[in-house]
N, C-alpha and C positions, 0 to 999 in steps of 0.2 A: 154531306161527309159524312162516313161512317166514323167519326172522332177522331182523334188525332193519328191514334196506332193502325186503323183504316186506310187512315191517308197515306202514309208508309208505302203501302201495298198498294194501292189505288195508282200513285202518283208514277209507281217504277212501271208497273202495268199501263197505262197511258201516253207515255213518253214509247213505249213500245211499239204500242197501236197505233200511233198516230204518227210513226214514220211512212211516208207513201200512202197514206189514206186521207179522205176527207176530214177535214178539221172538226173532231167531236163539239157538240155543242157545249155552249159552257151554260153551267145552272144556273137556273135563276134563282134568285131569291124568296123562298116562300114568308110567312109570316109566321110565328114563333107561336107552337100548339101548347106548350108545357104550361101549365098552370100553377108560377110560382106562386110562393106565399106574399102577401101583402105586409107592404112596409110602410111607416110615413119619417124613417132616421133620413135626413139628409147624406147621404153615400157619397157626394161629387166626388170626394175626393180621397175615395178609398185604394185609390192604387197610386198614389204617391210615394209610397215605401218604395215601387219598383221603377221608378224612372230612372235612367241613367245607360251605363254600360257594363255587360257580366260576362263569367264564364260560365257554362250551362253543362252540369252534370247529369246525364240521363238516366233513367234504370228504366228499362219495358220487361214486362212479362213476356215470356215466349210463345207463350198459347195462351188465348183467354178463354173465362168462360170452360177451361177444360180440367179445372182443379191442380193446373200446374206449377210449379215452386221454382223455375226456372226463370232466369232472369239475366238479362246481356246490357253494357253500359254503353254509353255511346256521350261523347263530349260536344261543346259547341260554344259559341259565342250569341250576344242578344245583344241589341241595344234597344232604351224604352225613350219614345219622345212622346213629350204630352202635348194635345192639342186645347181649345175650348177653354183654358184657364184649366187646363186637369181632366176636367169633366167628358175627355176623352185623349185615349194615348194610342199609339200605335207601336208595336213590335214588331224589328225583324231580324231573324235569326237564324243558326243554321246549327246542324249538326249530323257527328261524322260517326257511323258507328263501322262495325268490321267489315258490311257486307254493302255499304249503301251512302250515303253520303245526300242530303235534304234542304232547300232554302226555304224557309217559312216564314211566317208573318203573319198576326194578330190584332186586330182592330179593335180595341171597344168603345162604347158610349154609354154613356148614362142619361136616362133620360128624368128631367126635374118632376115631369108632373107623376110616374110612377114609383119612383126613388128605385127602379130598376137599370143593374146593368145589360148590355147586350154585345155576346162576345162573339164574335165572327175568326173561324183559322182558316188560312190557305197556301197555295204553295205557289211555284211559278209553272207548273202543270196544269191544276187544280184551279186554279185561279181562288177566290173565295167560293166556298162550299158547304149547303148545309149541310144539317140545321144548325143554327144558332143557340149558342148557352143564354141562359136568361136567370138573373139572381139578384145577390145583392149580401153583404155583408151584414152580418149581426154588432150587437157590440162588445162581442167579445174580439172584435178582427180576423173573423173567421168568414170569407166568404166561397157561398155554394152556389153554383152554375149550373141550371138542368136541359136537358132537351130530353123529347124521345127521337130514337132511331132504331137502330137494329142492325145487327152483329151475324154472318153468316146466315139470312133467314131468318134471326130469332128478334120479336122484340125486344125492343131493352130501353132501359132509360140511362142517361149518361150524364156524370156530375164531374163537373172543378169544380176542385177545392182548392183555395188558395191558405197560407198562413204567411206571415213571416215572425218566424221565433229569433231571437238576437236579431232582429233588423233586416235578415237575409230571406228574401222571398222562396218560396216551399209551393210547389205546384202537386197535385193529384188528381191523375185520372182516374176512375170507377167506371163499372158498369154496373145493373141490376137486370135480374130477368123475372124477379119475383113483384115489380113496383115500389122497392125502395124497402123492401124489408132487411133484406142482406146485400151487401157489396164487395166486389171484386175488384181491389186496387190492380191496373195494370201498367201505369204510366205513373213517373214521378220525377221533377225538374227541382233541382238545389240551383242557387245562382249566386255566385262569390262576385265582387263587385270591383272592378277594374278598370283601368286611367281610361279616357275617351278615345287615345291613340293606338291603343292597345289593335292589332289586326284582325279584321272580321268580317262578316260577309257585307256588312255596310262599307265598308270602305276598299270593295275589291273592283277590281276594272274588268266590267262583262266583255263579252266577247260583241266584235261589229256587226252586227245582226239584226240591228232594225229597232234596237230598243233604246237608240239616242232620238227619237221622232218628237221628244218633248223635253230635250237638253233645254231649249230658249226657252222653255217656260221657267226653268228655276230661278229664285231669288223672290225680293221682297218687291209691292207692284202697289200702285191706286189703281183703282179698275171701276169700270166706269159702261155701266150697263143700259141700254135702252131696251123695255119691253111691251110686247103689243098686247095692250087692253083686253082684247077679248080674241082667240084665237080659232080659225077655221071657219069664220062669219064676214069676210071682205072686209075687215075693221083696216084704218088706215092710223089709228091714234094708238101714239106712241107715252110712254115716260119716260122718266128717267130716276138711275138709282146712283149711288154712288157707294163705293166700297175699298176692301182692303186685302190683300191675299198674300200668302206666304206657300209658296212650292218647295219639298227638297224632296230628293230624291233616295232612294236605299235601293238594294240588290246591286248595287252599280249605275245605280242609272236604270233600270228596268223596272226598276218600281218610283213611283212615288205618289206623293200625298200634298193635295192642295186643301188650308186650310184658311178662310175666307169670311166676310161678313160684306151686306149690303143694306144701304139704307134708302128708302124710297121716300123723301118729304110727301110726295103728294097721295099716297095712301096710308103715310105713318106706318110702313112695315117696318120690321127690322130683322133679319135673318142671318143668323152663322149657319154657314154648311161646311161642306168636307167631301171633297173630291178623294177618290182612291185610283189610281192608274195602275194596272198588272199588266208588264208585255210576257207573254209565251213564247222563247225563241223556239219550241217546237211547230205552232203552227204559222207565228212571224204576227202575230194578232195580238193588239188591246184591246183589254176588256174595264173598261171605265165604271165606276158605283160611286152615285151621289147621294150625297143626302143633308139631314138637318141638326141641330141640337135639339129644335124639340122634337121630331119624329124618328128619329135615329135613319140607318142607310135604309135607302127607298127599296121598296120590294118590287120583284118581278127580273125580267132578264135585262144584264148590263149592257152598256151599250159596247158592240163590238167593231173591230177595223183596223186599217192601216192608213199610214201615212205612204202616198204616191210619191212618183218620183219630180213632180213639182214640188214636194215640201209640203202640199195642203192633204190633208187627216179628216178624214169621215166615219162616223163610228155611228152604227145605227142597231134599232133594239124595236120589236113590236111593243104595243103599248095600245091602250084608249083613250079615249078624250071624249066625254060627254055621251058615254055610253058605246062609243063607235067604235070599231077598229082602225088602228094610226101605225103610222112607221116612225120614230124619231130619229133625227138623223143630228149629231152632234157634227163640226167643221170648227178643224182647227189649221191657221194659218199666220204666217207672218205678214205686217203691214209696214215697212218704215223700219225692221228692223222691231217690233213691238208684237206680241202677239194679240190675235185677234179669235172670238171664239163665236160662231152662229150656233143658234138651235132652228131645227125647220120640221114642220110635223108634214105629214102626208098624206091624204086619206085617198089616194086612189095607186096603192102599191109602187108609192116610189116615180109615178109619171110626171108629177108635180108638187114641188116642195111650197110650200109658206114657211118662212122665216118670221118666228117670234118671239128672239132673246139675242143680243149680242153683246159681247163685252169687248171691251181694250183695254189693256192693260198698258200703264207707263211704270218702267221701272224706279223705285225709292230706295233699291237695296242690295249690295250686290249679289253675283250667282254666285248659287250654295253648288261647291265639286262634287261629282259623282263618282268623283274616284279616290 
């Protein structure tokens, strides 16, 4: 992503470009490249101040890196939900400008190993769009998150800065073309807390365009995993894991976040994971991103696909295994009304598949409404 500001322009262009054309490839998630300063401070709860429901006021610089002082205003709504006990959070919201409307989202994950937050931003048209911002809060409660990027062909550094004066979140985006010596702020957002029942993008009803493919997964679940001990070697040695999962929708159901864990007694493994699923109404494709609390979102291409008329969804992406190129397929279906998931690898371009992971879900809590 060429920063939030660039995303507004790219989003509108992409919508026009994809009508009547082949679907544009969804960007792969690359590794972070900005060398952020090291810290040992525990910042796992540094975004707690932002949890909740908000009205948002945006100010955007009309022309960036051009010496402009002309700004315009946009207004929107936002809701920020924590996961992983607060060391991750999802913000979904919108902004209404004089000549455009955009629905966006941000996912933030904290690494207990590096003590850094990683921030990804996206839209319904762009999905998650690189680069990610990486950084941390200082002892004074100021958070700075940076990335290398480019603007209109020029290499820049993008900085996100978060503060919360008087308990109200305040965000600024700035660009630097001289390696951080000087900064030009081009975007600010101020948040005002409102009641959760306030109308916003999170409780709208989306069009019936295929976005409801994952509605069966909303709610709270016990999960039973079966995992193949060694993939692509002809093994039949499986082991079991148990866990829990909570799946919450946003964007009227055309996005959802699954927060879960799994415990594997045979290998003493405990993993806290997250899956982000985003639906593009233009291409009618879902993009699925997966990550862990330990490592953050998995880098590389997301799983992309759709649900068929039979209710089975296949989502495929290229990857590597043991140094060899493979295809990875996620398959979602329902068995006796309960969600069932399978992961499979193919080493022959999809001619044959070996399933190496299954998950069966048993409901323990009510479905979460998408409207």
